[in-house]
N, C-alpha and C positions, 0 to 999 in steps of 0.2 A: 504494500500500500504506500510505502514511502516514495517509490519511484514516480507515482502520479502527482505528488505534491509539487515537484519542481517543473512540471511541464506546463507551458502556457498554451493558449489556443493557436499561437503562431508557430509552435514548435512541433507540429505533428508531421510525421514521416508519411510518405505516400504508401508505404507498405503497411501502415497502421490503419488505413482507411478500410471501410467495410464494402468497398466496391471494386469492380473490375471492369475494364473497358471491353467493348465488344468489337469484333472485327467487321461484322456485317450490320447493315442498317435493318431495323425492324420492318418486316414486309407489310404490316397492317397500318403503318403510320403514314398518313397522307402529307403531313406537314414536315418540311425539311428541317425547320428549327427544332421541333420536338424530337425528330429522329436523331439529330446531332447531340442533343442533350441526353437522350437515352444512351446513345453509343458511348459518350464520354463519361457516363456514370454520375451525372448531376441529378437526374430525376429517374423515377420508375413509374411506368404506366400501370395503374391499377385496373382501370376499365376505360371505356370510351369517354375521352375528355376529362378523366380524373387522373391526376398525377400526384406523386408524393416526392418530397425532397429526400435525397440520400444524404449522408453526412457531408460529402463534399459540396453538394448544392446548397445545403443549409448554411454551411460556413461562408460560401460566397454571398448568399443573401444577407447574412449578418454583416459582412464587411461593406456591402453596398449601402445598407441602411445606416451604418455608422458613418460612412463617408458623406451621406446626405445631410446629416445633422449639423 
């Protein structure tokens, strides 16, 4: 438990993320933007039009909202 106390939100390694990139685009995704986000591991498609942020996507969202303040 002591090893997690020293880590900051900016000190995360890529190998520690819970996502993996995909080589091929999803076949059922008509939007190029959503297909790229799914391939890169930022979001996951739950159903038609419903997406959830993966840890990497949520981290980017937090950084953008912090920069807008």
